[in-house]
C-alpha positions in Angstrom: 213.8 3.3 -32.7 211.0 1.0 -33.2 208.0 2.9 -34.7 205.6 0.5 -33.2 206.4 1.4 -29.6 204.6 4.5 -28.6 205.1 5.9 -25.2 202.9 8.2 -23.3 205.0 11.1 -22.0 203.8 12.6 -18.9 204.7 16.2 -17.9 206.5 16.9 -14.6 207.6 20.1 -12.9 210.8 20.0 -14.6 209.6 19.5 -18.1 206.6 22.0 -17.9 207.0 25.2 -20.0 204.9 28.0 -18.2 204.1 31.1 -19.9 202.5 34.5 -18.8 199.2 35.3 -20.5 197.1 38.6 -20.3 193.4 38.4 -20.6 191.2 41.6 -20.8 187.9 41.1 -18.9 186.4 44.3 -20.6 182.6 43.5 -21.5 183.1 39.8 -21.0 180.5 37.5 -19.4 181.8 36.4 -15.9 181.1 32.6 -16.0 182.1 32.1 -19.7 185.5 34.0 -19.2 186.0 32.2 -16.0 185.8 28.8 -17.5 188.1 29.8 -20.1 190.7 31.1 -17.6 190.3 27.9 -15.5 191.1 25.9 -18.6 194.3 27.9 -19.1 195.3 27.7 -15.5 194.8 24.0 -15.4 196.8 23.6 -18.7 194.2 21.6 -20.5 195.1 23.7 -23.6 198.5 22.2 -24.0 199.4 18.9 -25.7 201.4 17.5 -22.8 198.6 18.0 -20.2 198.9 15.8 -17.2 196.2 15.9 -14.6 198.3 15.7 -11.4 200.9 18.3 -12.6 200.9 22.1 -12.5 201.3 22.5 -16.2 199.1 25.6 -17.0 200.1 29.1 -17.6 200.3 32.1 -15.4 197.2 34.4 -16.1 196.8 38.1 -15.7 193.3 39.4 -15.8 192.9 43.1 -16.3 189.8 45.2 -16.1 188.0 42.9 -13.8 185.7 45.8 -12.6 184.2 45.8 -16.4 182.9 42.1 -16.3 179.3 41.5 -17.2 176.6 39.5 -15.6 173.7 38.2 -17.7 170.1 38.4 -16.7 169.4 39.9 -13.2 172.4 38.2 -11.4 173.9 41.5 -10.8 171.0 42.4 -8.6 170.2 39.0 -7.0 173.4 37.0 -7.0 174.6 36.7 -3.2 178.2 36.2 -2.0 178.5 34.7 1.5 181.3 35.1 4.1 181.1 33.3 7.4 183.5 34.2 10.3 183.0 31.1 12.3 181.4 33.1 15.1 177.7 32.8 16.0 175.9 35.4 13.9 179.1 35.8 11.8 177.5 35.2 8.4 177.6 38.2 6.0 175.8 38.4 2.6 176.8 40.7 -0.1 175.0 41.3 -3.4 177.1 41.1 -6.6 176.5 44.8 -7.4 177.9 46.0 -4.1 180.8 43.5 -4.1 181.5 44.5 -7.8 181.9 48.3 -6.6 184.0 47.4 -3.4 186.2 44.6 -4.7 185.9 43.7 -8.2 188.9 41.2 -8.2 187.3 39.0 -5.7 184.3 38.3 -8.0 186.7 36.9 -10.6 188.7 35.0 -8.3 185.8 33.4 -6.6 184.3 32.3 -9.9 187.8 30.9 -11.1 188.6 29.1 -7.9 185.2 27.3 -7.9 186.1 25.8 -11.3 189.5 24.5 -10.1 190.0 21.1 -8.3 189.4 21.2 -4.6 192.6 19.7 -3.5 196.3 20.7 -3.1 196.7 21.0 -6.9 193.8 23.4 -7.1 195.3 25.7 -4.4 198.7 25.7 -6.2 197.0 26.5 -9.5 195.1 29.4 -8.0 198.5 31.1 -7.0 199.0 31.4 -10.9 196.2 33.7 -11.2 196.6 37.6 -10.8 193.5 39.7 -11.2 193.6 43.5 -11.4 190.8 46.1 -11.4 192.2 48.6 -14.2 194.3 48.1 -17.2 197.7 48.5 -15.4 199.5 45.3 -14.0 203.0 45.0 -12.5 204.0 42.0 -14.5 205.6 43.7 -17.5 209.0 42.1 -16.7 207.7 38.6 -17.5 206.7 39.8 -21.1 203.2 38.3 -21.1 201.2 37.7 -24.3 197.8 39.0 -24.9 195.4 36.1 -25.4 192.2 36.6 -27.3 189.2 34.9 -25.3 186.7 34.6 -28.3 186.3 31.0 -29.5 
């Protein structure tokens, strides 16, 4: 092999090694944690990152109900749903949504940080968010990942 000829190796769906990762959201700030999770879902932490390939890991988020908002966002941040019908716009405050469906807050934050195309929709299927500490993915033997950096 000639040492002067370097080749850029692009990953594809056959050469990607996907792992399972557990992240605990207990007392973590929503936006900072979401950006780290989106980074892992996208695969940017790997040496063979390829922008057009799903080379990220599968992420399991536990304790989504214990996530923290900074400042007064818990009282004033609004989440909007639109049914498509006239008058079908529904607005919910973060405090109420956190009580009702805490997984949805985490999912919305992470989905907004992923690409807005087919790849982003495919990457979002690798995210699993749960309210408590239990999750049904023990068979995949996930590694616990520390989010402090």
